C-alpha positions in Angstrom: -3.3 -20.9 22.7 -4.9 -22.7 25.6 -5.4 -20.9 28.9 -3.1 -23.3 30.7 -0.3 -22.3 28.2 -0.4 -18.7 29.4 1.8 -18.0 32.4 1.2 -15.7 35.3 1.0 -12.0 34.5 4.3 -10.2 34.3 5.0 -7.3 36.6 3.4 -4.2 35.2 5.7 -2.2 33.0 3.3 0.7 32.6 3.3 -0.1 28.8 0.5 -2.1 27.3 0.9 -3.7 23.9 -2.9 -3.3 23.4 -2.5 0.4 23.8 0.6 0.7 21.6 -0.1 2.9 18.5 2.6 1.0 16.5 1.1 -2.4 17.4 -2.4 -1.3 16.6 -1.4 0.3 13.3 0.5 -2.9 12.3 -2.5 -5.0 13.1 -4.8 -2.7 11.2 -2.4 -2.9 8.2 -2.3 -6.7 8.4 -6.1 -6.8 8.5 -6.4 -4.5 5.5 -3.8 -6.5 3.6 -5.7 -9.7 4.4 -9.0 -8.1 3.2 -7.2 -6.9 0.0 -5.9 -10.4 -0.7 -9.1 -12.1 0.3 -10.1 -13.1 -3.2 -6.5 -13.6 -4.3 -4.3 -10.7 -5.3 -5.7 -9.1 -8.4 -3.1 -9.7 -11.0 -0.8 -11.0 -8.4 -0.1 -7.5 -7.0 1.4 -6.9 -3.6 0.2 -3.9 -1.7 3.4 -2.0 -2.7 2.9 -2.8 -6.3 -0.7 -1.7 -6.1 0.3 1.6 -4.5 2.9 2.1 -7.2 0.5 1.4 -10.1 -2.1 3.6 -8.5 0.2 6.5 -8.1 1.6 6.1 -11.6 -2.0 6.0 -12.9 -2.6 9.3 -11.1 0.6 10.9 -12.3 0.3 9.6 -15.9 4.1 9.6 -16.4 6.9 9.8 -13.9 10.6 9.1 -13.4 11.4 6.2 -11.1 12.8 8.6 -8.5 9.7 10.8 -8.6 7.4 7.8 -8.4 9.4 6.4 -5.4 9.0 9.7 -3.6 5.3 9.8 -4.4 4.7 6.3 -3.0 7.2 6.9 0.0 9.6 4.1 -1.1 13.4 4.3 -0.9 15.3 4.2 -4.2 16.3 0.5 -3.9 12.8 -0.6 -3.1 11.1 1.3 -6.0 13.7 0.0 -8.4 12.8 -3.6 -7.5 9.0 -2.9 -7.6 9.3 -1.2 -11.0 11.5 -4.0 -12.4 8.9 -6.6 -11.4 6.0 -4.5 -12.8 8.0 -3.9 -16.0 8.8 -7.6 -16.4 5.1 -8.4 -16.1 4.2 -5.9 -18.8 2.3 -3.6 -16.5 4.6 -0.6 -16.8 6.1 0.9 -19.9 9.6 2.4 -19.8 10.7 5.0 -22.3 13.4 7.7 -22.7 12.4 11.3 -22.1 12.5 12.9 -25.6 13.9 16.1 -24.0 16.7 14.3 -22.0 17.5 10.9 -23.4 19.3 10.0 -20.1 16.1 10.1 -18.2 13.8 7.1 -18.0 10.1 7.8 -17.9 7.5 5.3 -16.6 3.9 5.0 -17.6 1.1 2.4 -17.2 1.0 -0.2 -20.0 -2.4 -1.2 -21.2 -2.2 -4.4 -19.2 -1.3 -2.3 -16.1 -4.4 -0.2 -16.6 -6.5 -3.3 -16.8 -5.0 -4.8 -13.7 -5.1 -1.5 -11.8 -8.8 -1.0 -12.6 -9.6 -4.5 -11.1 -7.3 -3.9 -8.1 -8.9 -0.5 -7.3 -12.3 -2.3 -6.9 -10.7 -4.7 -4.5 -8.9 -1.9 -2.7 -12.1 0.0 -2.2 -13.8 -3.2 -0.9 -10.9 -3.8 1.6 -11.2 -0.2 2.8 -14.9 -0.5 3.2 -14.7 -3.8 5.1 -12.0 -2.5 7.4 -13.8 0.8 8.1 -17.3 -0.8 8.4 -17.4 -0.4 12.3 -16.8 3.4 12.0 -19.4 6.0 11.2 -18.7 8.2 8.2 -17.3 11.1 10.3 -15.1 8.7 12.3 -13.7 7.4 9.0 -12.9 11.0 7.8 -11.4 11.8 11.2 -9.2 8.6 11.1 -7.8 9.6 7.7 -7.2 13.2 8.9 -5.4 12.0 12.0 -3.2 9.5 10.1 -2.2 12.2 7.6 -1.4 14.5 10.5 0.8 11.8 12.1 2.7 11.4 8.8 3.3 15.2 8.6 
C-alpha cells in the first residue's frame, strides 16, 4: 500500500490493533503456518492434520471422539480430518475387539513415515518463529499460552 493510499488517522478509539492479543496471536499463527509450509506441506498435511497425526502417534490408539478432544477439535471437524487421513492411507481404522461398536484409530505405516518427516518440519518452523527469543523467553511464552488456555 502506498502512503498516499492511507487516509488520515481515525479518531482514537483507545483500542489498537497492534496491541490486540487476538490479532497478534493470529499473525503469529499465520507466520508459523507459513514457515511450516515453506518447503511444501510434508505429505500434503494441513496443520490440523499434522496435529491429529502427532497426537494419534503419542496416544498409539484412540477413538475418534477421544482423539478430537485431545486435539481440541469439535466432532464434525475431527470426523472430516480422520476421513481425509484414512482415505490417504495414513490412519488405520479397526473395531475394538472388546466392543465391536467402537472404532479405534491408529497410525498406518504410511502415516508414521509422513509424521516423522512432518515433525522435522514442525520443529524447524517452531525454531524459526521463536528465533528472536532467548531460551527462557521461549519457555515463558509456552507457559503463558498454556495458562491462557486453562
